[in-house]
C-alpha positions in Angstrom: 120.1 111.3 95.0 121.7 107.9 95.2 118.4 106.3 96.2 116.6 108.1 93.4 119.0 106.6 90.8 118.7 103.2 92.3 114.9 103.3 92.4 114.7 104.7 88.9 116.7 101.7 87.5 114.7 99.3 89.5 111.3 100.6 88.3 112.5 101.0 84.7 113.8 97.4 84.6 110.8 96.0 86.3 108.4 97.9 84.1 110.2 96.8 80.9 110.2 93.1 81.9 106.5 93.1 83.0 105.3 94.9 79.8 107.2 92.7 77.5 106.2 89.5 79.4 102.5 90.4 79.2 102.9 91.4 75.5 104.1 87.8 75.0 100.6 86.7 76.1 98.7 89.6 74.5 100.0 89.3 70.9 99.3 85.6 70.3 95.9 86.0 72.0 95.0 88.8 69.6 96.4 86.8 66.6 94.1 83.9 67.6 91.2 86.3 68.0 90.9 85.9 71.7 89.5 88.8 73.6 91.9 90.5 76.1 89.8 92.5 78.6 92.7 94.2 80.5 96.4 94.9 80.0 98.0 96.2 83.2 101.5 97.2 84.4 101.4 96.6 88.2 98.3 95.5 90.1 95.2 97.7 90.3 93.8 96.6 93.7 90.8 98.8 94.3 92.0 101.6 91.9 94.3 102.4 89.1 96.8 105.2 88.6 95.9 105.4 85.0 93.5 103.5 82.7 92.1 103.9 79.2 90.0 101.7 77.1 91.0 101.2 73.5 88.7 98.8 71.6 87.8 95.9 73.8 90.9 96.2 76.1 91.4 98.4 79.1 95.1 99.5 79.3 96.3 100.7 82.7 98.9 101.2 85.4 98.2 99.9 88.9 99.5 101.3 92.1 101.0 98.0 93.5 104.3 97.3 91.8 104.4 93.5 92.4 104.0 92.5 88.7 101.4 92.9 86.0 98.8 90.9 84.1 96.6 90.5 81.1 93.0 89.4 81.7 92.0 87.0 78.9 88.3 86.2 78.4 87.3 82.7 79.3 90.5 81.8 81.2 90.7 80.7 84.8 93.4 83.0 86.2 94.1 85.1 89.3 90.8 87.1 88.8 88.8 83.9 89.6 85.9 85.2 87.5 83.5 82.4 88.2 80.5 84.3 86.8 82.0 84.4 83.3 83.1 80.8 83.5 79.5 79.7 84.4 78.2 81.1 81.1 78.3 79.1 77.9 81.7 79.3 76.1 82.0 82.1 73.5 84.1 81.9 70.2 86.3 84.7 71.4 87.1 83.1 74.7 90.4 81.4 75.7 88.6 78.1 76.7 87.0 77.9 73.2 90.4 77.9 71.4 92.2 74.7 70.3 94.7 73.4 72.9 97.7 74.2 70.7 96.7 77.9 70.5 96.1 78.1 74.2 99.6 76.6 74.7 101.2 79.2 72.5 99.4 82.0 74.4 100.6 80.7 77.7 104.2 80.2 76.6 104.3 83.6 75.0 105.4 85.5 78.1 108.4 83.3 79.0 109.4 83.0 75.4 109.6 86.8 75.2 111.6 86.8 78.5 114.2 84.4 77.1 114.4 86.2 73.7 114.8 89.6 75.4 117.7 88.3 77.5 119.5 86.9 74.5 118.9 90.1 72.5 120.3 92.2 75.4 123.4 90.0 75.6 124.0 90.2 71.9 123.5 94.0 72.1 126.0 94.3 75.0 128.6 92.2 73.1 128.3 94.5 70.2 128.2 97.8 72.2 130.7 97.1 74.9 132.7 94.0 73.9 134.6 92.1 76.6 137.1 93.5 79.0 139.1 91.1 81.1 142.5 90.1 82.4 143.7 86.8 81.0 144.1 84.2 83.8 147.5 83.3 82.6 148.6 87.0 83.3 147.9 86.6 87.0 151.4 85.4 87.7 151.1 85.9 91.4 147.6 84.4 91.8 144.5 86.1 93.2 143.7 87.9 96.4 141.7 85.8 98.9 140.6 87.7 102.0 137.1 86.3 102.4 137.0 84.2 105.6 134.6 81.6 104.1 137.0 81.1 101.2 140.0 80.8 103.6 138.1 78.3 105.7 137.3 76.3 102.5 141.1 76.0 101.9 142.0 78.9 99.6 144.9 81.3 100.1 146.1 84.6 98.6 148.5 83.7 95.8 146.5 80.7 94.6 146.1 80.4 90.8 142.7 79.2 89.7 143.2 76.5 87.1 139.7 75.1 86.5 136.2 75.2 88.0 134.2 71.9 87.8 136.5 70.8 85.1 136.2 73.9 83.0 139.5 75.8 82.5 139.5 79.3 83.9 140.7 81.4 80.9 139.9 84.9 82.0 139.4 86.8 85.2 136.0 88.6 84.5 132.7 89.5 86.2 131.3 85.9 86.1 134.2 84.3 88.0 132.9 84.9 91.5 129.5 83.5 90.6 131.1 80.4 89.1 132.9 79.8 92.3 129.7 80.1 94.3 128.1 77.4 92.1 131.2 75.2 92.0 131.5 71.7 93.5 135.3 71.4 92.9 138.0 73.9 92.0 141.5 73.0 90.8 144.2 75.5 92.0 147.9 75.9 91.7 149.9 76.7 94.8 153.7 76.9 95.0 153.9 75.2 91.6 151.7 72.2 92.6 148.1 71.6 91.7 145.6 70.6 94.2 141.8 70.1 94.2 139.5 71.8 96.7 136.0 70.4 97.2 133.6 73.2 98.1 131.5 72.9 101.2 127.9 71.9 100.6 126.6 74.8 102.7 129.0 77.3 101.2 126.2 79.8 100.3 124.9 79.7 103.8 128.4 80.3 105.2 128.8 83.3 102.9 125.5 84.8 104.2 126.9 85.0 107.7 129.8 87.3 106.8 130.2 90.7 105.2 129.4 90.6 101.5 132.3 91.0 99.1 134.2 89.3 96.3 135.4 85.8 96.9 138.5 86.4 94.9 139.9 89.6 93.4 142.9 90.8 91.5 145.8 91.7 93.6 146.6 95.4 93.5 149.1 97.7 95.2 148.5 99.6 98.5 147.5 103.0 97.2 146.8 106.0 99.5 143.4 107.5 98.7 143.3 110.2 101.5 145.0 111.0 104.8 142.9 112.0 107.8 144.1 115.1 109.7 144.6 113.0 112.9 147.0 110.6 111.1 150.6 110.5 112.2 151.8 109.5 108.7 152.2 113.0 107.4 155.1 111.9 105.1 152.5 110.1 103.0 150.5 111.8 100.3 147.3 110.9 98.4 148.1 108.7 95.3 151.3 107.3 96.9 151.8 103.6 96.2 153.8 101.7 98.9 156.4 99.6 97.1 158.6 98.5 100.0 158.6 98.5 103.9 161.7 98.0 106.0 163.6 96.7 102.9 160.8 94.2 101.9 159.2 94.5 98.5 155.5 95.2 98.8 154.1 94.9 95.4 150.6 94.1 96.6 148.1 95.4 99.3 148.0 92.1 101.1 151.8 92.2 101.5 151.7 95.6 103.1 148.9 94.5 105.4 150.9 91.4 106.6 154.0 93.5 107.4 151.9 96.1 109.3 150.3 93.3 111.3 153.7 92.0 112.4 155.1 95.4 113.2 152.4 97.0 115.4 153.4 100.2 117.1 156.7 100.5 115.2 158.2 103.2 113.0 159.6 101.8 109.8 161.4 103.0 106.7 159.4 102.7 103.5 159.5 103.6 99.8 156.5 104.9 97.9 156.0 105.5 94.2 155.1 109.1 93.9 154.6 110.7 90.4 156.2 107.6 89.0 159.4 108.2 91.1 160.5 106.1 94.1 160.5 108.3 97.2 161.8 107.2 100.7 159.5 107.9 103.6 159.1 106.9 107.2 155.8 105.3 108.4 154.3 104.9 111.8 152.3 101.7 112.4 149.5 102.0 114.9 149.0 99.6 117.8 146.2 98.0 115.7 148.7 97.3 112.9 147.4 100.0 110.5 148.6 103.2 109.0 145.7 105.4 109.8 145.1 106.3 106.2 142.3 105.5 103.7 143.5 103.1 101.1 141.9 103.2 97.7 141.6 100.5 95.1 143.4 101.1 91.8 141.3 100.7 88.6 142.3 98.3 85.9 143.5 101.0 83.5 145.9 102.4 86.1 147.1 98.9 86.9 147.9 98.4 83.3 149.8 101.7 83.1 151.8 100.6 86.2 152.7 97.4 84.5 150.8 95.1 86.8 148.5 93.5 84.2 147.6 93.5 80.6 144.0 94.5 80.2 142.4 92.8 77.1 139.4 94.4 75.4 137.8 92.4 72.6 135.4 94.2 70.3 132.8 92.3 68.1 131.1 93.1 64.8 127.4 92.8 64.9 127.6 89.3 63.2 130.3 88.2 65.7 128.1 89.5 68.6 125.4 87.0 67.9 127.1 83.8 68.9 128.9 85.6 71.7 125.6 86.9 73.1 123.9 83.6 72.7 126.7 81.8 74.5 126.5 84.4 77.3 122.7 83.9 77.6 123.1 80.1 77.7 125.7 80.4 80.4 123.4 82.6 82.5 120.5 80.3 82.0 122.4 77.2 83.0 123.9 79.2 86.0 120.4 80.2 87.2 119.3 76.6 86.8 122.1 75.6 89.1 121.1 78.2 91.6 117.6 76.9 91.7 118.9 73.4 92.2 120.9 74.6 95.2 117.9 76.4 96.7 115.7 73.3 96.5 118.5 71.2 98.1 118.0 71.5 101.9 121.7 70.5 102.5 123.0 73.7 100.9 120.8 75.9 103.1 120.7 78.2 100.1 117.0 78.7 100.6 117.9 81.1 103.4 119.3 83.5 100.8 116.1 83.7 98.7 115.2 87.3 98.5 112.2 89.4 97.5 111.8 92.8 96.0 114.3 94.4 98.4 117.0 91.9 97.3 116.3 92.7 93.6 116.3 96.5 94.4 119.7 96.2 96.1 121.2 94.6 93.0 121.1 98.0 91.2 124.0 100.4 91.8 123.6 104.0 93.1 125.3 105.4 90.0 123.8 105.1 86.6 125.5 102.8 84.2 123.7 101.5 81.1 126.0 98.6 80.8 125.2 97.5 84.4 121.5 98.2 83.9 121.2 96.1 80.8 123.3 93.3 82.4 121.0 93.2 85.4 117.8 93.4 83.3 118.9 90.5 81.1 119.6 88.4 84.2 116.2 89.3 85.7 114.5 88.5 82.4 116.0 85.0 82.6 115.0 84.6 86.2 111.4 85.8 85.4 111.2 83.3 82.5 112.4 80.4 84.5 110.3 81.1 87.6 107.2 81.4 85.4 107.9 78.0 83.9 107.7 76.3 87.3 104.8 73.8 87.3 102.8 75.7 89.9 99.2 76.4 89.2 98.7 80.2 88.9 102.0 80.5 87.1 102.4 80.1 83.3 104.1 76.7 83.9 101.0 75.5 85.8 98.7 76.3 82.9 101.2 74.7 80.5 101.3 71.6 82.6 97.5 71.1 82.4 97.5 71.9 78.7 100.1 69.3 78.0 98.1 66.8 79.9 95.0 67.7 77.8 97.0 67.4 74.6 98.5 64.0 75.5 95.4 62.4 77.1 92.8 64.1 75.0 90.9 64.9 78.2 90.4 68.5 79.4 90.5 69.1 83.2 87.2 70.3 84.5 86.7 74.0 85.2 86.1 73.1 88.9 89.4 71.3 89.1 91.2 74.2 87.4 89.6 76.7 89.8 90.7 74.6 92.8 94.2 74.2 91.3 94.4 78.0 90.7 93.5 78.6 94.3 96.2 76.2 95.6 98.7 77.7 93.3 97.8 81.2 94.5 98.3 80.2 98.1 101.6 78.7 97.3 102.7 81.9 95.5 101.6 84.1 98.4 103.6 81.8 100.7 106.7 82.0 98.5 106.4 85.8 98.4 106.0 86.0 102.1 109.0 83.8 102.6 111.2 85.7 100.2 110.3 89.1 101.4 110.4 87.9 105.0 114.0 86.9 104.4 114.7 90.5 103.3 113.1 91.9 106.4 114.9 89.4 108.7 118.3 90.2 107.1 117.6 94.0 107.5 116.7 93.5 111.2 119.7 91.2 111.9 122.1 93.7 110.3 
């Protein structure tokens, strides 16, 4: 069932993005009286799952879910329809239209992608608002148990002050991504501030370890369940360990440290059970564990226990507009930074470029409209940016040649455009093979 939910979200998001992107080309083409021969969701190599002609356009669904397309008459595209291009230009063809109209048609897809992302972020701000913990409320700092973060110089208890000069105001969902993109992070440790310069190959180092949060909110050691073979029968599910051997253990990491230093011992402890402190005796295994399953405590419970104040900010529709626009801008800038890292060989971030499997794995196994729309908005930005790259066969390649034509007054020959399209197509295939090859390699290595 989990895989069905995951796949459903993946296909719904992909279909929505493809259809709206292609509509971005389709609508201005029709407005400028340019003939659109085909409008397809997914690719129809050899055959279609569905197709129906309405007017001059065939609408259909292909069987290969690697994208979609609109086939515009008189345009050199992936169809490489040389027979049509060899005939005299017709008034309804793309090549017969003024350069400014062709430019609008080509920019239509990415324009829709960016508009869609901003609309989603505005809608999410209005529907869900913002839930966060103010950074100032993290009196005891953050939890750092990622080995790459520790190697970079971070420790549990550090307070994050600023990332690349921008003050950290809230602990929210974007914090970990901001750390990945960071060059320098200012922290406070033991009342003193110090600056940590992030390793150039930080992303590559992360890829070699188990995935997980770089920093997280410190929470108590809560008992989720106790296996039958466990010797700690005095413990019960939902117990919170608040002290061991007379030492206060407010957080999970404190319990873990005490257990590590008391392997094989039997120790007195106190747990919070039904909001009352109850003395118990615990047995530490030779591996420095309790032999129980510890479960994370959600933010709502942490607030009730007095650990943190959870802030929820709701917005009116009017207030949601600037909030959503700011969120969209931040995501766009963030993705630009990611691309810059990927194209910088020193970061080795190119090793983490993923294909369809990587995108598929972003989606959770449980359905959440908030998560779905958040991922879809980000993918829309990614699709828009990627399509703007000046590679022939992508929208950005067509735009590049159109701008050259508009500036120089000279239109590249059809032969040149055909050759450029072929080169771009080869480049795209190479990129797809590389990205999806990375997915396969990671799956095999794991």
